C-alpha positions in Angstrom: 47.5 95.4 -43.2 50.0 92.7 -42.3 53.1 94.0 -40.8 55.0 91.0 -39.4 55.5 89.1 -42.7 56.5 90.9 -45.8 54.8 90.4 -49.2 58.1 89.0 -50.5 58.3 86.5 -47.7 54.6 85.5 -48.2 55.1 85.0 -52.0 58.3 83.0 -51.4 56.4 80.7 -48.9 53.5 80.3 -51.5 56.0 79.9 -54.4 54.3 82.7 -56.4 56.7 84.6 -58.5 54.2 87.0 -60.2 52.3 90.0 -58.9 48.9 88.8 -60.2 47.7 87.5 -56.9 49.1 90.2 -54.6 45.7 91.5 -53.5 44.5 88.0 -52.6 47.8 87.2 -50.8 47.7 90.5 -48.9 44.1 89.8 -47.7 45.0 86.2 -46.6 48.3 87.5 -45.0 46.3 90.0 -42.9 43.9 87.1 -41.9 46.8 84.8 -41.0 48.5 87.4 -38.9 45.3 88.2 -37.0 44.6 84.5 -36.3 48.1 83.9 -34.9 48.3 87.1 -33.0 44.9 86.4 -31.5 46.3 83.1 -30.2 49.3 84.9 -28.7 47.2 87.5 -27.0 46.0 85.2 -24.2 46.7 87.8 -21.5 46.8 91.5 -21.0 50.6 91.3 -20.8 50.9 89.7 -24.3 48.3 92.1 -25.7 50.7 94.9 -24.7 53.7 93.1 -26.2 52.5 91.9 -29.6 51.7 95.4 -31.0 55.4 96.3 -30.5 56.5 93.5 -33.0 57.6 94.5 -36.5 58.7 92.4 -39.5 62.3 92.8 -38.1 61.5 91.9 -34.5 58.7 89.4 -34.6 59.8 86.1 -33.0 60.7 83.5 -35.6 58.2 81.0 -34.2 55.4 83.5 -34.6 56.7 84.4 -38.1 56.7 80.7 -39.0 53.2 80.2 -37.6 51.8 83.1 -39.7 53.3 81.5 -42.8 51.8 78.2 -42.0 48.3 79.7 -41.5 48.8 81.8 -44.7 49.6 78.7 -46.7 46.5 76.9 -45.3 44.2 79.9 -46.1 45.7 80.2 -49.6 45.4 76.5 -50.5 42.0 76.0 -48.9 39.6 78.5 -50.4 36.3 77.6 -48.7 35.5 74.2 -50.1 37.5 72.4 -47.4 38.2 75.4 -45.1 38.2 73.6 -41.8 41.2 74.4 -39.7 42.2 70.8 -38.9 43.8 69.8 -35.6 47.2 69.2 -37.2 47.3 72.8 -38.3 46.5 74.1 -34.8 49.0 71.7 -33.2 51.8 73.0 -35.5 50.8 76.6 -34.8 50.6 76.0 -31.0 54.0 74.3 -31.0 55.6 77.3 -32.8 54.0 80.0 -30.5 54.1 78.2 -27.2 56.8 80.5 -25.8 54.6 83.5 -26.6 51.6 82.5 -24.6 51.0 82.3 -20.9 50.4 78.8 -19.6 46.9 77.9 -18.5 46.7 77.0 -14.8 43.8 75.0 -13.6 
C-alpha cells in the first residue's frame, strides 16, 4: 500500500473527484511509488533511508516523481505502456538528490 502520497493527493493530481476509481488509483499509486523508490534505492545507504519516509516527510522531489509516474500509469493502460525517455528524464531530474552518483 502506498504511504508517501495520499489518495487525496493522487486524485487531485489525476483530477478525479469521485470514489469510483479508488481501487484502480490505489493499485497504480502502489506501483508508482515502488518504481520511484526502486530508482532511489541505488545503494545500501538509501535502502536504509527510504523506508523512514512518510507522507509528511517524503522529499518533495520524490513526491512529485511519484505523481508523475502515477499519471503515466493511469493514462497509459497497456496499449501504449512504454515508459518513454522523457518520463524517465523528468523522474531522474526530480530525484537526483536522493541517489548516489555513479562513479566510473
